[in-house]
Each structure stands twice: as C-alpha cells, then as structure tokens.
N, C-alpha and C positions, 0 to 999 in steps of 0.2 A: 681374040679372047671371046669366049662363049657367053651367053647370058648367065649361065650357071656360075661361071667363074666371077662375073661381076656381082652376083648376089652375095658370094662368100667374101671376096676381097674388096668389093667396091670398085667402081670405075675410077679413072684417073681424075674425073671432074669433081670429086668431093662428095660422091653420093653416100648415103647412109650405109654403115657397115652393119652386118647382121650380128646380133648379140650371141655370145657363147652361152649355151643352156646351162653349163656346169657351175658357172659363177654364183647365181642366186642359191643353187642347191647347197653349195659349199658353205655360203654365209649362214644359211638357215641352220645347217648341222652345227657350225661353230657357235651359234647363239644357244642352241640347245645344250650342248656340252657345257658352256659357261653357266648356264642356269642351273644345270644338274650339279656342278661343282659348288655353286653358291648355296644350294639347298643342302648338300652333304656337310659343308663346312659350318654354316651358321645354324643349321637345324639341330646340330647336336648340342649346342650351348643351352644349359638349363637355367631357367630364371631362378636365382637364389631367393627362396622364400625364408622368412623368419621362422625359427623353430617354434613348434607348438609349446603351449605351457607344460612344463614338466619334462619336456623331451631333453635328452642328452645333447650337448653341443657337438656340432660337426667335427670340431677339433679334438674331441675326447680321445685320449690315447687308446689304442686297441687293447693294451694290457688291462685297462680299467673297466673294460666292458664285460658284462656277464659276471662280474664279481660281486658276491653278496657277503655281508658281514653278519655274523652270528652274534647276537647280544649275550653279554655274560650270563651264566645262569643265576637265577634268583637264589639267594640263601634263605631258606625258610627257617624262622626262629619260632619256637614254641614257647609262649609266655605261661609260666607255671602259676605265678601269683604276683600281684602288684601291691598287696597290702604289706607295708614294712612292719606292722605289729604282729604278723603271723610267721610262724616257721613253716618251711616246706621241706618235706622229707623226700629224698631221692636215693635210689640205689642203681648201681651199674647194670649193664645188660645181663651179667652173670650173677647178679645179686649181691656182689661185693665190689667196691665198699658201699657202706651206707652213710648218708650225710644228712644233716640238718642245716638248712640255709636260711639265713636272715639277713638283714641289710648290713648289720655290723660285723658279721662273721660267718664262717662255714666250719662246722665240726664234724669229723668223720671217724668212723670205726668200721669193725668187721663183724660178721655174723657170729663167729666163734668167740668174739671178745678179745682177740689178740692179733697181732700182725705176724707175718712170716719172716720177720727180721728183728733183731734186739732193738727194743725201744728204751728210752731213758727210765731209770728207776726214780721214783718220786722220793720225797723224804720218808725214811723208814718209819719214823715215829708217827707220821701223819697217815700213811697209806699201808703200813704193815709190810713194806718191801715188795709189794707186788709191781710187775712192770706196767707202765702206762699202756692204755689201749684207745686213747682218743687224741687226735691231733686237731687242733683249732687254729684256724687262720683269721686274722683280722682284716678288715677292708684296707688298713694302713700298711699291711705287710708284716705286722707282728705275728708270731705264731708260737704255740706252746703245746707240750704234751700234758695230758691229765688222765686220771683214772676214773672210770665210771661206767654207766650203762647206757648205750645209745637208745634202746627201746624204739626202734624203727618200727612202729605199729600204727595203724589207723588209716583212714581214708585219704590223708594227705601225703601219703607216701607214693611216689611215682617211680615205676621202673622205666629207666631211660633206654632209648633205642640207639644202637650204634649208627652213626652217620647223620643224626639229627641234632641240631644245636638248640639248646634251651636257654631261658633267661628266667631269673627269679631274684627279686629284691636288689637288682643292680649287679648281679653276677651273671656272667655267661658261663655255661656249663656244656662241655663237649665230651660226650661218652664214647668209649671204645671198649673192645673186649678186654683190654688190658687194664683199664681204670678210668678215672674221671679227671678232667682238667677244669679247674675253677679260675675265672679271670674276673677281677672287679672292673666294672666298666668305667668307674670314675678314676681310679688310682692305677689300673693295669697291674696291681699286685695280684698274685694267685698262687696255685699249687697243683701238682699232679699227685693223685692219691690212688694207690692200689694196694692189694694185701701184702706185696712184697717190697714196696718202696713208697717214700713220700718225698717229693721234690718242691720245695716252696720257691718262688720267684718273685 
C-alpha cells in the first residue's frame, strides 16, 4: 500500500482518516435553504394592527363597501302667514281657482264667478235662483256652497307655483296646473278644488 493510499484510507493501525470536503459544504447549503424557507414562511405574516378611528372593520362585507346612501330630499314649505286673524288670498298657477284661507276655513271660487259644472242652487227666495259659486270647507271637515263675490284683490293674494308646498293658518296647500289641494294640519280634512270639480275629504 502506498503512502497516498494510507492518507485516504488510513493505515490499519488506526491512523486519522482524511475528511471528505463535500460534507461541510452540504451542511452549509442545507442550513441556508432552511433559513430561506423560514424567512419566506414567517416573513409573510402581517402583524394585525387595530383599525384606525373611523376605518371600516376588516370583516366588512365586500358588498357594503363603496355604497353611499343619499338622504331623502328636503321638502321646502313656504309659510304664507302665521297670523290667525288675517285672511290669505291664493290662486292656482293658472289663476284659477282663487281662495281665501284662514284658520277656521278655506273658501274658493273662480275668476268668472262660476264653476264648469253644475253647482247646487240655493234657496230661490234668498238668492234669486242663481247657482252657487263659492265652496267653503271648515277645518272640521264640514263644507257648504254659497253665492257671493270672492274679490281676490290686494297685496295679500299669492299666485302659487306648481311643485312648491305652501302653508297658511294651519293648512297645507299643494298647487298643480289642475287645481289646489288643501289639507288641515290638525284634522287632516281637506279638499281638492279646480274649475271643473270639487272633491272634499
């Protein structure tokens, strides 16, 4: 056996064996791979932080995100008068009908002095047989036809605008091109008035 063989295999007398140079390199590579795996696994975990004030919770459903709610539109009400001792004159957008409004009642007529439908005939001895031309509704729901002159003149007469809600002496007034609707805020009694029909409720 040559001396070179003894250096590789060792002699039979228990001499030191020569170390294989690949073993330490393999161990070092295995350690590096294990360290890289640990970094990849544990490095991805995020530390849970409490949500900032006002922030949406992490568990918020996707369908709820980005949804905005629109508040209902405000209903503008124009106050015509709050003095219960005064009358307020109003007329529809087309000029008819015309009405006087006070706390106890609403009385309505037309520009021509008559409606476009048959109205009740008052007592012939009292009114001369002329058809009635004014309808009056009380806050308690009672209503009646009379004969007279509305005389809608003066600076207290307001021409109402379609689509705007008005209030006078405890009555809510809603004008349209077809007529006027009056509703008593306390009793809910009212009426729709136009030149061709009157519907109390």
